[in-house]
C-alpha positions in Angstrom: 50.3 -35.6 -22.2 50.8 -35.3 -17.9 54.2 -34.4 -18.6 53.5 -31.5 -21.2 50.4 -30.0 -18.7 53.3 -29.9 -15.7 55.8 -27.8 -18.0 53.3 -25.4 -19.2 52.0 -24.8 -15.3 55.2 -24.5 -14.4 56.2 -22.1 -17.4 52.7 -20.3 -16.4 53.9 -20.0 -13.0 57.5 -19.1 -13.7 56.1 -15.8 -16.1 53.4 -14.9 -13.5 56.2 -14.0 -11.2 58.6 -12.5 -13.3 56.0 -10.6 -14.6 55.0 -9.8 -10.5 58.5 -9.0 -10.4 60.3 -7.0 -13.0 57.3 -5.4 -15.2 56.8 -1.1 -14.2 54.9 -0.5 -10.6 52.2 1.1 -13.0 51.7 -2.0 -15.4 52.2 -4.1 -12.4 49.4 -2.8 -10.4 46.8 -2.8 -13.8 47.6 -6.6 -13.9 47.9 -8.0 -10.8 46.2 -5.0 -8.4 47.8 -3.0 -5.4 49.8 -4.7 -3.0 48.7 -3.7 0.9 51.8 -1.9 2.6 53.2 -3.4 5.0 53.6 -2.2 8.6 56.9 -0.3 8.4 58.4 2.4 9.6 55.9 5.3 9.5 53.0 3.3 10.5 52.8 4.0 13.8 53.0 0.4 15.4 55.7 1.3 17.9 56.2 -2.2 18.1 59.8 -2.6 17.1 61.0 0.4 18.4 63.4 1.9 15.3 61.0 4.5 14.7 61.3 6.9 18.0 62.5 10.0 17.6 66.4 10.0 17.8 68.8 12.8 17.8 68.8 15.5 15.3 70.7 15.3 12.6 73.7 17.2 12.3 73.4 20.7 10.1 75.0 21.0 7.0 76.1 24.2 6.3 76.0 24.9 2.1 79.7 27.0 2.2 82.2 24.3 4.0 83.6 22.0 2.3 82.3 18.3 1.7 83.4 16.0 4.6 85.6 12.9 4.1 84.7 9.1 4.2 86.7 6.7 4.0 85.5 3.5 2.7 87.3 0.4 3.9 87.9 -2.3 1.7 88.6 -5.7 3.0 90.4 -7.7 0.3 91.5 -11.0 0.7 
C-alpha cells in the first residue's frame, strides 16, 4: 500500500513537471499562473555591466552581397 502511494506521488510530480515545462505558453499560464520575469537585461539593474550601451552595430547595405562567414568545425 505504501509503495503504491510513493509511486503515485512520483508519477504526479513527474506529470506536473512535464506539463509546466512542455505545454504551450498560453495553456501553461492558465494552469500554473504567470511566472515572474527574472531581472535580466533591460530591467535597469545594471549590476552585471552587460546591459551597458556598447559600440553601434555596423550598418548593412541592402544592395551589398552578404558577407561570408566561415564556421570552423573541430572534428576528431
